[in-house]
C-alpha positions as CSV (number, residue, x, y, z in Angstrom):
1,M,11.1,-4.3,-30.8
2,N,14.2,-3.8,-29.2
3,D,16.5,-3.6,-32.2
4,M,14.3,-2.3,-34.8
5,K,15.2,-0.1,-36.9
6,K,13.1,3.1,-37.8
7,N,12.4,4.4,-41.1
8,G,11.8,8.3,-41.5
9,Q,8.7,8.2,-41.2
10,G,8.9,6.4,-37.7
11,K,7.9,2.7,-38.6
12,M,9.8,-0.2,-37.6
13,D,11.8,-1.6,-40.1
14,R,10.5,-5.5,-40.3
15,R,13.9,-6.8,-42.1
16,E,15.6,-6.9,-38.8
17,F,12.9,-8.5,-37.5
18,I,12.8,-11.3,-40.1
19,K,16.4,-11.7,-39.8
20,K,16.4,-12.1,-36.2
21,S,13.4,-14.5,-36.4
22,S,15.4,-16.8,-38.5
23,I,18.6,-16.8,-36.1
24,L,16.0,-18.2,-33.5
25,G,14.8,-21.3,-35.4
26,A,11.1,-21.1,-34.4
27,G,10.7,-17.6,-34.8
28,V,9.5,-14.8,-32.5
29,V,6.1,-14.2,-32.0
30,M,4.9,-10.9,-32.6
31,S,1.0,-9.4,-31.4
32,P,0.0,-6.9,-33.9
33,L,0.7,-4.3,-31.0
34,L,4.5,-4.7,-31.4
35,A,4.3,-5.0,-35.1
36,E,2.6,-1.4,-35.9
37,K,3.6,2.2,-35.2
38,R,2.9,3.2,-31.9
39,K,1.0,6.8,-32.1
40,N,2.2,10.0,-30.3
41,L,5.9,8.6,-29.7
42,L,8.2,11.7,-28.9
43,T,11.5,12.0,-30.7
44,Q,13.0,12.6,-27.6
45,P,11.9,9.7,-25.2
46,G,12.3,10.6,-21.6
47,V,10.9,12.4,-18.4
48,K,13.0,15.1,-17.4
49,K,13.5,16.1,-14.1
50,N,10.9,18.0,-12.2
51,P,11.4,21.1,-10.3
52,P,11.8,20.5,-6.2
53,I,8.2,20.2,-4.2
54,E,8.6,21.4,-0.6
55,N,5.6,19.5,0.8
56,V,4.0,16.7,-1.7
57,R,0.5,16.8,-1.3
58,I,-1.2,13.3,-1.9
59,G,-4.2,11.4,-3.4
60,F,-4.7,8.2,-2.6
61,V,-7.1,5.9,-4.8
62,G,-7.4,2.4,-3.7
63,V,-7.1,2.2,0.2
64,G,-7.5,-1.2,0.8
65,G,-4.8,-3.3,2.4
66,M,-1.7,-1.8,0.8
67,G,-3.3,1.6,0.1
68,S,-3.7,1.9,3.9
69,A,0.0,0.7,4.7
70,H,1.1,3.5,2.3
71,C,-1.3,6.0,4.0
72,R,0.2,5.1,7.4
73,N,3.8,5.5,6.1
74,F,3.0,8.8,4.6
75,L,1.7,9.9,8.0
76,G,5.4,9.5,9.3
77,I,7.3,10.9,6.5
78,P,8.1,14.2,7.1
79,G,6.9,17.0,3.8
80,A,4.2,14.3,2.7
81,E,0.8,15.3,3.2
82,I,-2.5,13.6,2.3
83,R,-5.2,15.7,1.1
84,A,-7.5,13.4,-0.6
85,V,-8.8,9.9,-0.4
86,C,-11.1,8.0,-3.0
87,D,-12.6,4.1,-2.8
88,I,-15.7,2.8,-3.9
89,V,-16.3,1.8,-0.3
90,P,-17.1,5.3,2.1
91,E,-16.2,3.2,5.5
92,K,-12.6,2.5,3.9
93,V,-12.3,5.9,2.9
94,E,-13.5,7.1,6.6
95,R,-11.1,4.8,8.5
96,I,-8.3,7.0,6.3
97,Q,-9.5,10.7,7.3
98,E,-9.6,9.5,10.8
99,L,-5.7,8.2,11.0
100,C,-4.8,11.5,9.2
101,V,-6.7,13.3,11.9
102,E,-5.4,11.6,14.7
103,A,-1.8,11.9,13.8
104,G,-2.6,15.4,13.6
105,F,-3.4,16.4,9.8
106,E,-6.1,18.2,8.5
107,K,-9.0,15.5,7.3
108,P,-8.2,14.8,3.7
109,A,-11.3,15.2,1.5
110,G,-13.1,12.3,0.6
111,Y,-14.3,10.8,-2.7
112,T,-16.8,7.7,-2.8
113,K,-19.3,8.4,-5.9
114,G,-18.8,5.3,-7.7
115,K,-15.7,3.6,-9.7
116,F,-14.5,6.6,-11.7
117,D,-14.8,9.3,-8.9
118,F,-10.5,9.2,-9.1
119,K,-11.1,11.7,-12.2
120,R,-12.9,14.0,-10.4
121,M,-10.2,13.4,-7.4
122,C,-7.2,13.8,-10.3
123,E,-9.0,17.6,-11.4
124,R,-7.9,18.7,-7.7
125,D,-5.2,21.5,-8.3
126,D,-4.0,20.9,-4.5
127,L,-2.2,17.5,-5.3
128,D,1.3,17.1,-6.7
129,L,1.2,12.9,-6.6
130,V,-1.5,10.7,-7.0
131,I,-0.9,7.1,-5.3
132,T,-3.1,4.0,-6.7
133,A,-3.7,0.5,-4.8
134,T,-6.5,-0.7,-6.4
135,P,-7.3,-4.0,-8.3
136,W,-5.0,-4.2,-11.6
137,K,-7.2,-3.5,-14.1
138,W,-7.8,0.3,-12.6
139,H,-4.4,1.5,-12.5
140,V,-3.8,2.4,-16.0
141,P,-6.8,4.3,-16.3
142,V,-5.8,6.2,-13.0
143,A,-2.9,6.8,-13.8
144,V,-3.3,8.3,-17.1
145,A,-6.1,10.4,-15.4
146,A,-3.8,11.8,-12.8
147,M,-0.8,12.8,-15.5
148,R,-3.0,14.4,-17.5
149,S,-4.3,16.7,-15.0
150,G,-0.9,17.6,-14.1
151,K,0.2,15.2,-11.4
152,H,3.1,13.0,-10.8
153,M,1.8,9.1,-10.2
154,A,2.9,5.9,-8.3
155,I,1.2,2.7,-9.0
156,E,1.3,-0.6,-7.0
157,V,2.3,-3.5,-9.2
158,P,2.0,-4.6,-11.8
159,A,1.6,-0.8,-13.6
160,A,-0.3,-2.7,-16.4
161,L,-1.9,-5.4,-17.7
162,T,-1.4,-5.3,-21.5
163,L,1.1,-4.1,-23.9
164,D,-1.2,-1.3,-24.7
165,G,-1.5,-0.2,-21.1
166,C,2.0,-0.1,-20.7
167,W,2.4,2.0,-23.8
168,E,0.1,4.3,-22.8
169,L,1.6,4.7,-19.5
170,V,5.0,5.6,-21.5
171,E,3.5,7.6,-24.0
172,T,1.6,9.6,-21.0
173,A,4.1,10.3,-18.5
174,E,6.6,11.8,-21.9
175,K,3.3,13.8,-22.8
176,E,3.0,15.4,-19.8
177,G,6.2,15.3,-18.5
178,K,5.5,13.4,-15.3
179,Y,6.7,10.9,-12.9
180,C,5.1,7.5,-13.2
181,V,6.9,5.3,-10.4
182,M,5.8,1.8,-10.0
183,L,5.7,1.1,-6.3
184,E,8.4,-2.0,-6.2
185,N,8.9,-2.7,-2.8
186,C,10.9,-5.5,-3.1
187,C,13.8,-3.5,-4.7
188,Y,14.1,-2.2,-1.4
189,D,13.9,-5.4,0.8
190,R,17.3,-5.7,3.4
191,S,19.0,-9.2,1.4
192,E,18.5,-7.7,-2.1
193,L,20.4,-4.5,-1.5
194,V,23.1,-6.2,0.0
195,V,23.5,-8.0,-3.3
196,L,22.7,-4.9,-5.4
197,N,25.8,-3.6,-3.1
198,M,27.9,-6.5,-3.6
199,V,26.9,-6.3,-7.1
200,R,28.3,-3.1,-7.9
201,K,31.2,-3.4,-6.3
202,G,31.9,-6.3,-8.2
203,L,32.1,-9.6,-5.8
204,F,30.2,-11.9,-8.3
205,G,32.2,-10.8,-11.2
206,E,30.3,-10.4,-14.5
207,L,26.9,-11.4,-13.9
208,I,25.8,-14.7,-16.0
209,H,22.2,-15.6,-14.4
210,G,19.4,-14.3,-12.5
211,A,16.4,-16.2,-11.2
212,G,13.5,-14.9,-9.1
213,G,9.3,-15.3,-9.3
214,Y,6.5,-15.2,-6.9
215,L,5.6,-18.1,-5.1
216,H,3.3,-17.9,-2.9
217,D,0.1,-20.0,-1.8
218,L,-2.7,-17.8,-2.1
219,R,-5.4,-20.4,-2.8
220,A,-7.4,-19.2,0.7
221,I,-7.0,-15.6,-0.7
222,K,-8.6,-16.0,-4.2
223,F,-11.5,-17.4,-3.0
224,S,-11.7,-14.8,-0.3
225,D,-14.9,-12.9,-0.2
226,K,-13.7,-9.8,0.5
227,G,-10.7,-7.9,0.0
228,E,-8.4,-9.5,-3.0
229,G,-10.8,-12.1,-3.5
230,L,-13.5,-10.1,-4.6
231,W,-11.5,-9.6,-7.9
232,R,-8.2,-11.7,-8.1
233,I,-9.7,-15.2,-8.7
234,D,-11.2,-13.2,-12.1
235,H,-7.3,-13.4,-13.8
236,S,-7.0,-17.1,-12.6
237,E,-10.2,-18.1,-14.5
238,K,-9.4,-16.1,-17.8
239,R,-5.5,-15.9,-18.2
240,D,-2.3,-17.7,-18.4
241,G,0.9,-17.0,-17.9
242,N,3.1,-15.2,-15.2
243,L,0.3,-12.5,-14.0
244,Y,2.7,-11.1,-11.0
245,P,6.1,-10.8,-12.7
246,T,7.7,-7.6,-10.7
247,H,8.4,-9.1,-7.2
248,G,10.8,-11.5,-8.3
249,L,12.1,-9.9,-11.5
250,G,12.5,-6.0,-10.2
251,P,15.9,-6.5,-8.2
252,I,17.2,-8.7,-10.9
253,A,16.7,-6.2,-13.0
254,E,18.5,-3.7,-11.3
255,C,21.4,-5.5,-10.8
256,M,21.5,-6.1,-14.6
257,D,21.2,-2.7,-15.1
258,I,18.0,-3.3,-17.6
259,N,17.2,-0.1,-19.2
260,R,20.1,1.3,-18.3
261,G,23.2,-0.2,-20.6
262,N,20.9,-3.6,-21.3
263,N,17.7,-4.4,-21.7
264,F,15.4,-8.0,-21.9
265,D,15.9,-9.0,-25.5
266,Y,13.2,-12.0,-26.0
267,M,11.6,-14.7,-23.8
268,I,9.7,-17.8,-23.8
269,S,6.9,-18.8,-21.4
270,M,5.1,-22.1,-20.0
271,S,2.3,-23.2,-18.0
272,S,1.8,-26.4,-16.1
273,K,-1.6,-28.0,-16.2
274,S,-3.9,-26.4,-13.6
275,R,-5.1,-28.5,-10.6
276,G,-4.6,-26.3,-7.3
277,L,-7.5,-24.4,-7.5
278,T,-10.2,-27.2,-8.4
279,E,-8.6,-29.2,-6.0
280,F,-8.9,-26.7,-3.1
281,A,-12.4,-25.4,-4.1
282,N,-13.3,-29.4,-3.7
283,K,-12.1,-29.7,-0.1
284,K,-13.6,-25.8,1.0
285,F,-16.9,-26.0,-1.0
286,G,-17.7,-29.5,-2.2
287,K,-17.5,-31.0,-5.7
288,D,-21.1,-29.9,-6.7
289,S,-20.1,-25.9,-5.3
290,P,-19.7,-23.4,-8.4
291,Q,-16.3,-22.7,-7.4
292,A,-15.1,-26.6,-7.7
293,K,-16.9,-26.6,-10.8
294,M,-15.5,-23.7,-12.8
295,K,-12.8,-24.0,-15.1
296,Y,-9.1,-22.2,-14.3
297,K,-7.1,-21.3,-17.1
298,L,-4.1,-20.4,-15.1
299,G,-1.8,-23.2,-14.7
300,D,-0.2,-23.8,-11.3
301,V,2.9,-23.3,-12.4
302,N,4.6,-20.7,-15.1
303,V,7.9,-20.5,-15.8
304,S,9.3,-17.8,-17.9
305,L,13.0,-17.8,-19.6
306,I,14.3,-14.1,-20.4
307,K,17.6,-13.3,-22.2
308,T,19.1,-10.1,-22.2
309,Y,21.2,-8.0,-24.8
310,N,24.1,-8.6,-22.8
311,G,24.1,-12.2,-22.9
312,E,22.5,-12.8,-19.1
313,T,19.7,-15.2,-18.9
314,I,16.6,-15.0,-16.2
315,T,14.6,-17.6,-14.8
316,L,11.3,-16.1,-13.4
317,Y,8.0,-18.4,-11.7
318,H,5.0,-18.0,-10.7
319,D,3.7,-20.5,-8.4
320,C,0.4,-19.1,-6.3
321,N,-2.3,-22.1,-6.9
322,L,-0.5,-24.9,-5.0
323,P,0.6,-25.6,-1.0
324,R,4.1,-23.9,-0.4
325,P,6.3,-22.0,1.6
326,Y,6.7,-18.3,0.3
327,S,9.7,-17.5,-1.8
328,R,11.1,-14.9,-4.5
329,I,13.8,-17.2,-4.8
330,N,16.1,-14.1,-5.3
331,M,19.1,-15.5,-6.6
332,I,22.2,-14.0,-9.0
333,Q,24.9,-15.6,-10.4
334,G,28.3,-14.6,-11.4
335,T,31.9,-15.6,-12.6
336,K,32.7,-15.3,-9.1
337,G,30.2,-16.2,-6.9
338,I,26.9,-16.9,-6.5
339,F,23.4,-15.7,-4.2
340,E,20.5,-17.8,-3.4
341,G,17.5,-16.5,-1.2
342,Y,14.9,-18.7,0.9
343,P,17.0,-19.4,3.2
344,D,19.7,-16.5,2.1
345,R,23.0,-18.4,0.9
346,I,26.0,-17.4,-0.3
347,Y,29.3,-18.7,-2.2
348,I,31.8,-16.2,-3.5
349,E,35.0,-18.1,-4.4
350,G,38.2,-17.1,-2.6
351,L,36.1,-15.3,0.0
352,S,33.9,-17.8,1.7
353,W,35.2,-19.6,4.1
354,T,35.1,-23.0,2.6
355,D,35.4,-24.2,-0.9
356,D,32.7,-25.3,-3.2
357,K,29.9,-25.3,-0.1
358,W,27.0,-22.7,0.9
359,E,28.3,-20.1,3.2
360,D,25.7,-18.4,5.7
361,F,24.6,-15.0,4.8
362,D,24.7,-13.0,8.2
363,R,28.6,-11.7,7.9
364,Y,27.7,-10.3,4.3
365,L,24.6,-8.5,5.8
366,H,26.4,-6.9,8.4
367,D,29.5,-6.4,5.8
368,Y,28.0,-5.5,2.8
369,K,25.1,-3.5,4.5
370,H,23.4,-0.9,2.1
371,P,23.9,2.7,2.7
372,L,20.2,3.1,2.6
373,W,19.5,0.8,5.0
374,K,22.4,2.2,7.3
375,E,20.9,5.5,7.4
376,M,17.0,4.3,7.2
377,G,16.8,1.3,8.7
378,E,15.8,2.2,12.5
379,S,13.0,4.0,11.1
380,A,11.9,1.5,8.6
381,T,11.6,-0.9,11.8
382,G,7.9,-2.3,12.2
383,A,6.8,-1.2,8.6
384,G,5.0,-3.3,6.6
385,H,7.1,-6.3,4.5
386,G,10.0,-5.9,7.2
387,G,10.7,-2.3,6.3
388,M,10.4,-2.1,2.9
389,D,7.8,-0.5,2.1
390,Y,8.6,2.4,4.4
391,L,12.4,2.9,2.2
392,E,10.1,2.8,-0.8
393,D,7.7,5.4,0.2
394,H,10.5,7.7,1.8
395,R,12.8,7.7,-1.5
396,L,9.8,8.6,-3.4
397,I,8.9,12.0,-1.4
398,D,12.4,12.1,-0.9
399,A,13.0,12.6,-4.9
400,L,10.3,14.9,-5.2
401,Q,11.6,17.2,-2.7
402,K,15.0,17.2,-3.7
403,G,13.9,17.8,-7.1
404,R,15.9,14.4,-8.7
405,L,14.5,11.8,-10.4
406,P,12.8,8.6,-8.6
407,D,14.3,5.4,-8.3
408,M,12.7,3.8,-10.7
409,D,10.6,5.2,-14.2
410,V,7.9,4.5,-16.5
411,Y,10.1,2.6,-18.7
412,D,10.7,0.3,-15.2
413,A,7.2,0.4,-14.6
414,A,6.2,-0.8,-18.2
415,L,8.9,-3.0,-19.6
416,W,8.5,-5.3,-16.0
417,S,5.1,-5.2,-16.2
418,S,4.8,-6.3,-20.0
419,I,5.9,-9.5,-18.9
420,S,2.5,-10.3,-18.2
421,H,1.1,-9.9,-21.3
422,L,4.2,-11.2,-23.2
423,S,4.1,-14.6,-21.3
424,E,0.2,-15.3,-22.0
425,I,1.4,-15.1,-25.8
426,S,4.0,-17.2,-25.4
427,V,2.1,-19.6,-23.4
428,A,-0.5,-19.6,-25.8
429,S,1.8,-20.2,-28.7
430,N,2.9,-23.3,-27.1
431,G,6.2,-21.8,-25.9
432,K,7.7,-19.7,-28.7
433,P,9.6,-16.7,-28.4
434,V,8.3,-13.2,-27.7
435,A,10.2,-10.1,-28.5
436,F,10.3,-7.3,-25.9
437,P,9.0,-4.1,-26.8
438,N,11.6,-1.2,-26.9
439,F,9.7,1.2,-24.4
440,T,12.7,3.8,-24.4
441,R,13.3,3.5,-28.2
442,G,16.8,2.8,-27.8
443,A,17.4,5.2,-25.3
444,W,18.7,2.1,-23.0
445,K,22.0,2.0,-24.4
446,T,23.0,5.2,-23.0
447,N,20.7,5.6,-20.1
448,E,22.7,6.0,-16.9
449,R,21.5,4.7,-13.6
450,I,19.0,5.9,-11.7
451,F,18.4,3.3,-8.8
452,L,19.7,4.5,-5.6
453,T,22.9,6.1,-7.4
454,D,23.2,9.0,-4.7
455,Y,24.9,6.6,-2.2
456,K,28.5,5.7,-2.8
457,Y,29.3,1.7,-3.6
């Protein structure tokens, strides 16, 4: 728990928790995971800087849609070398091998001998970094295998599905002294970085509230017989909560200095009824089809409310089962103004041209363009998701080459991803508050920023 004290044996002091629960009225729900001492916790949490790596040798696990996109990015980043590729589908591995050869590199080794062949790949002694873009449930096993074999790790979102998985990432990274980065590309998007630039320059004043989410009609994808459709629908059948929290949350967390002087305290979560997937299946497959008869546990809309230690609030949405345009909301509000995305619009008191009316964001995109986009924007043109994928990949290689800390660390990966499990706990307990784990064991109070701090604001 964030503010729980520990006695000499490292056990959590429940008195502080009970006191806090009474203040919250309904009480904070705890899972057994949060009430017990974690094993193998280091007395001094934190992963230290590693030595620079001139040429970063990469192994990929999972080269479907996003995995392939990352591979293409790394083929154009100086100092990145793809040495090995692993996937359960041999044709996918062969495709990446061909891309590497066409780009003028040596053919990377292929690993296709079943679901656990990634372990054999991770044992290679010529890899510095392993990247995984597998189905979610494999993220933690791949990451742990890679770090235990002495490799840095980068994981597609979410990094973990359970609190135990989040802790396992933290504990393994600390024990092995290796980086474990979650590839949250939305932190590098153009508008998000303009807003971050403005936040750090103080234009929004003191931050008060944020709102974000993943609002994306995924019905066709979930019922597809290929790609994510082969596994994503399973989560909708068995789970109810915010299953995909980090796209909307990551940029807000960076603006609010989460894990670096601020932290998430507790959250509540509730889900609507489930109708969207059943109605879609009725129309697509017929009322008597297995898809239409399936019971889907996931509510069509999940809404979670987070309270931070510094007093800000965040509303977070998950909305993937209904017809709608895409949105991440991307809202930041402070004592001097507000920004809201989809479409981008802004109001800054004393700076906007008209009082009490939204202003178009175009001039702010120009006037407060983030230094990263000034420097790398042209190189990112044409890359996935408007260029933000290339920027996140380039920044990771740049960090490893220069020997600086990556922009995000294992504590960000664990904290942001923990919302999935915590939201499920809160939904199952009729929306009762759930406290966040203290992954940094209090170090968040004094941690310095790492996200894009090599640029001046």
